[in-house]
C-alpha positions in Angstrom: 10.0 22.4 -13.2 12.2 21.7 -16.4 15.1 23.7 -17.5 18.7 22.5 -17.1 19.8 25.7 -15.3 17.4 24.9 -12.5 18.9 21.4 -11.8 22.1 21.3 -9.7 24.1 18.3 -8.5 25.5 18.7 -5.0 27.4 16.4 -2.6 28.7 16.3 1.0 30.8 13.8 2.9 28.8 11.9 5.5 31.4 12.4 8.1 30.7 16.2 8.0 27.0 15.6 9.1 25.8 15.4 12.7 26.2 12.1 14.3 22.4 11.6 14.3 22.3 12.1 10.5 25.4 9.9 9.9 23.3 6.9 11.2 20.9 7.3 8.3 23.5 6.7 5.5 25.6 3.6 4.9 27.9 5.2 2.4 30.6 7.9 2.6 29.4 10.6 0.2 25.9 11.9 -0.3 24.9 13.2 -3.7 21.7 15.0 -4.3 19.9 16.8 -7.1 18.4 20.1 -6.3 15.6 21.7 -8.3 14.4 24.9 -6.6 13.0 23.8 -3.3 12.9 20.1 -4.3 15.7 17.8 -3.3 16.4 14.2 -4.5 19.0 12.3 -2.4 20.6 9.8 -4.8 21.4 6.5 -3.1 24.9 5.1 -3.7 23.7 2.3 -6.1 22.2 4.9 -8.4 24.9 7.6 -8.4 26.5 6.4 -11.7 23.1 7.0 -13.4 22.7 10.6 -12.4 22.8 11.8 -16.1 19.9 9.4 -16.9 18.0 10.5 -13.7 18.3 14.2 -14.7 17.1 13.4 -18.2 13.9 11.7 -16.8 13.4 14.6 -14.5 13.6 17.2 -17.3 11.2 15.2 -19.5 8.7 13.9 -17.0 8.7 15.8 -13.7 5.1 16.6 -12.7 2.0 15.2 -11.2 0.9 11.8 -12.4 -2.8 11.4 -13.5 -2.7 8.0 -11.9 -4.0 8.5 -8.4 -2.3 6.5 -5.7 -4.4 5.6 -2.7 -3.4 4.5 0.8 -4.7 1.3 2.2 -7.2 1.2 5.1 -6.6 2.2 8.7 -7.8 -0.5 11.2 -7.1 -1.9 14.6 -5.2 -5.0 13.7 -5.3 -6.8 17.0 -9.1 -6.8 16.8 -10.0 -6.6 13.1 -7.3 -8.8 11.6 -7.6 -12.6 11.6 -5.5 -15.6 10.7 -7.3 -18.7 9.2 -7.3 -22.0 11.3 -9.9 -24.4 9.7 -13.4 -24.7 8.3 -16.1 -27.2 7.5 -19.4 -27.0 5.7 -21.0 -25.1 8.6 -18.4 -23.1 10.4 -15.0 -21.4 9.9 -12.5 -20.8 12.7 -9.8 -18.1 12.8 -7.0 -17.3 15.2 -7.2 -13.9 16.6 -4.3 -11.4 16.6 -2.4 -9.6 19.3 0.2 -6.9 19.7 3.8 -8.0 20.1 5.8 -4.8 20.5 5.0 -2.8 17.4 3.9 -5.8 15.4 0.5 -7.5 15.1 1.0 -11.3 15.3 -1.2 -14.4 15.4 -2.5 -15.4 18.9 -2.8 -19.2 18.9 -4.5 -19.1 22.3 -7.5 -17.1 21.1 -9.9 -18.2 18.4 -13.0 -16.8 16.7 -15.5 -19.4 15.4 -18.4 -18.2 13.2 -20.9 -19.6 10.7 -19.3 -19.9 7.3 -22.0 -17.7 5.8 -20.6 -14.8 7.9 -17.2 -15.1 6.1 -18.9 -12.9 3.5 -17.5 -10.0 5.5 -14.0 -11.3 5.8 -11.5 -10.3 3.1 -7.9 -11.1 2.3 -5.6 -8.4 3.8 -2.4 -7.5 2.0 0.3 -5.8 4.1 3.5 -4.1 2.9 5.5 -7.1 4.0 3.6 -9.2 1.4 5.0 -7.2 -1.5 8.1 -8.2 -3.2 9.2 -7.4 -6.8 9.2 -11.0 -7.8 5.9 -12.1 -6.3 3.1 -11.4 -3.9 3.9 -13.2 -0.7 0.4 -13.4 0.7 0.1 -17.2 0.3 3.2 -17.6 2.5 1.5 -15.6 5.3 -2.3 -15.4 4.7 -4.0 -12.7 6.6 -7.6 -11.4 6.7 -9.6 -8.4 7.8 -13.2 -8.1 9.0 -14.7 -5.7 6.4 -18.4 -5.3 6.9 -19.1 -3.4 3.7 -21.3 -4.2 0.7 -19.3 -4.2 -2.5 -18.7 -0.7 -3.9 -19.9 1.1 -0.7 -17.9 3.8 1.2 -19.7 3.2 4.5 -20.1 0.0 6.6 -23.4 -1.8 6.6 -25.8 -0.4 9.3 -25.6 -1.9 12.7 -29.1 -3.5 12.6 -28.3 -5.2 9.3 -24.9 -6.4 10.6 -26.6 -7.9 13.6 -29.0 -9.7 11.4 -26.6 -10.9 8.7 -23.6 -11.7 10.8 -24.5 -12.0 14.4 -21.4 -13.8 15.6 -19.0 -11.3 13.9 -21.1 -8.4 15.2 -21.1 -9.9 18.7 -17.3 -10.2 18.6 -16.7 -6.7 17.4 -19.3 -5.4 19.9 -17.3 -6.9 22.7 -14.4 -4.7 21.7 -16.4 -1.6 21.0 -14.6 0.5 23.7 -11.2 -0.2 22.1 -12.5 0.4 18.6 -14.2 3.6 19.7 -10.8 4.9 20.9 -9.7 5.2 17.3 -13.2 6.0 16.0 -13.3 9.6 17.2 -10.7 10.7 14.7 -11.9 8.1 12.1 -15.5 9.4 12.2 -14.3 12.9 11.8 -12.3 12.3 8.7 -14.7 9.9 7.0 -18.1 10.9 8.4 -19.2 7.4 9.6 -21.1 6.4 12.7 -20.5 2.7 12.9 -17.8 1.7 15.4 -16.6 -1.3 13.4 -15.7 0.5 10.2 -12.2 1.3 8.9 -10.9 4.5 7.3 -9.9 5.3 3.8 -12.7 3.4 2.0 -14.3 4.6 -1.2 -15.0 3.6 -4.8 -11.3 3.4 -5.2 -11.2 0.4 -2.7 -12.9 -1.8 -5.2 -11.4 -2.8 -8.6 -10.6 -5.5 -11.1 -6.8 -5.3 -10.8 -4.4 -3.2 -8.7 -0.9 -1.9 -9.0 0.5 -1.9 -5.4 3.6 -0.5 -3.8 5.1 -0.5 -0.3 5.0 2.9 1.1 8.1 2.6 3.4 11.7 1.3 3.6 12.1 0.6 -0.1 10.3 0.5 -3.4 8.7 -2.9 -4.0 5.8 -3.2 -6.4 3.4 -5.9 -7.5 0.2 -6.5 -9.5 -2.7 -8.2 -7.9 -6.3 -8.9 -8.8 -8.5 -11.3 -6.8 -7.2 -13.7 -4.1 -8.5 -17.1 -3.4 -9.2 -17.5 0.3 -8.4 -20.7 2.3 -12.0 -21.6 2.4 -12.4 -21.4 -1.4 -13.9 -17.9 -2.1 -12.3 -15.5 -4.5 -12.3 -11.9 -3.3 -10.8 -8.6 -3.9 -7.9 -7.8 -1.5 -8.1 -5.1 1.1 -4.8 -3.2 1.6 -3.2 -2.2 4.9 -2.3 1.4 5.5 1.4 0.9 4.6 0.4 0.0 1.0 -0.1 2.5 -1.8 -2.2 1.3 -4.7 -3.8 2.3 -8.0 -7.2 0.9 -8.8 -8.4 3.3 -11.5 -6.9 4.4 -14.8 -6.4 8.0 -15.8 -10.0 8.3 -17.0 -11.4 7.0 -13.7 -12.3 3.5 -15.0 -11.2 0.3 -13.2 -7.5 -0.4 -13.9 -6.9 -3.4 -16.1 -4.2 -6.0 -15.4 -2.5 -5.0 -18.6 -2.3 -1.4 -17.5 -1.1 -2.5 -14.0 1.6 -4.6 -15.5 2.9 -1.7 -17.7 3.2 0.5 -14.6 5.1 -2.3 -12.8 7.3 -2.8 -15.8 8.2 0.9 -15.7 9.2 0.7 -12.0 11.1 -2.6 -12.5 13.0 -1.7 -15.7 13.6 2.1 -15.6 16.0 2.3 -12.7 16.1 6.1 -12.8 12.3 6.1 -11.9 13.1 3.9 -8.8 16.0 6.2 -7.9 13.8 9.3 -8.1 11.1 7.8 -6.0 13.5 6.5 -3.3 15.3 9.9 -3.4 12.3 12.1 -3.2 10.8 10.5 -0.1 12.0 9.7 3.3 13.0 6.0 3.7 10.3 5.5 6.3 7.4 6.8 4.1 7.3 6.5 0.3 4.4 8.8 -0.6 1.5 8.1 -2.8 1.6 11.3 -4.9 4.5 10.5 -7.2 6.3 13.4 -8.9 6.5 11.8 -12.3 4.0 11.7 -15.2 3.8 7.9 -15.4 1.2 7.9 -18.1 3.4 9.9 -20.5 6.5 7.7 -19.8 4.5 4.6 -20.7 2.9 6.3 -23.8 6.3 7.5 -25.1 8.1 4.1 -24.7 10.5 5.0 -21.9 10.6 1.4 -20.8 12.3 0.4 -24.1 14.7 3.3 -23.9 16.0 2.4 -20.4 16.1 -1.4 -20.6 19.9 -1.2 -20.7 20.1 0.4 -17.3 18.8 -2.6 -15.3 
């Protein structure tokens, strides 16, 4: 992309837009950077930093070698759970229900299973759990039924699921019709036959440490490795579909927490990076293919250069 002549700064007064578009913006003048067919809308809080934003674009515009992935697609009112209690033999969860567009805890419905079957229940991290200061999962713990062996792309076969976790299987089987409604599309894009699987599972789902980011409303990032469940197991998190994450480094090996923290530091300290990401994507969907060469920015010490712009 590069080349100063290709980069133009434009602006328009919001009052000149259609009434529908005026609702999107809370400020009076929109400024944007145009580079060929690419447009970055610069939010009001970043407009004083347009020269720095342009400098970052000129030096680092391109496709990152870090591959962002989207979290799993699932049927939350069936496959998500909220912990209630456990003892040495059993564990009890509240089930979930739809409340408008949200999935919330249903305190009138429980699922009680042998504690051995909790092997297939994992912490679920949603976009709302992510804040720049901390992971908020402990304030609102949530779980997902995830009947996969570690490292596998496909769920465990039905006969094995019945044998290893009969109560969990029985519960999901009782909702097969509802799960099958989403499974037609899911099976087509991920080539699986089990009705209780989720989509977007692969080797990238499993890792030692993860850099995670909300994919909508605003850029919020965090680093997470394993999470201790309320019954004492320590497990990898599974991410909801509104979370983008990196689990592998640029060479395809598991991401280390040190690498994940460096990426987060870049997002936290280099304000122009945040401005570019928020300007490049629609507010409702921050994409997973970022248009900056993150690995080069870290290698060349951009974090130190831009500390003054916090």
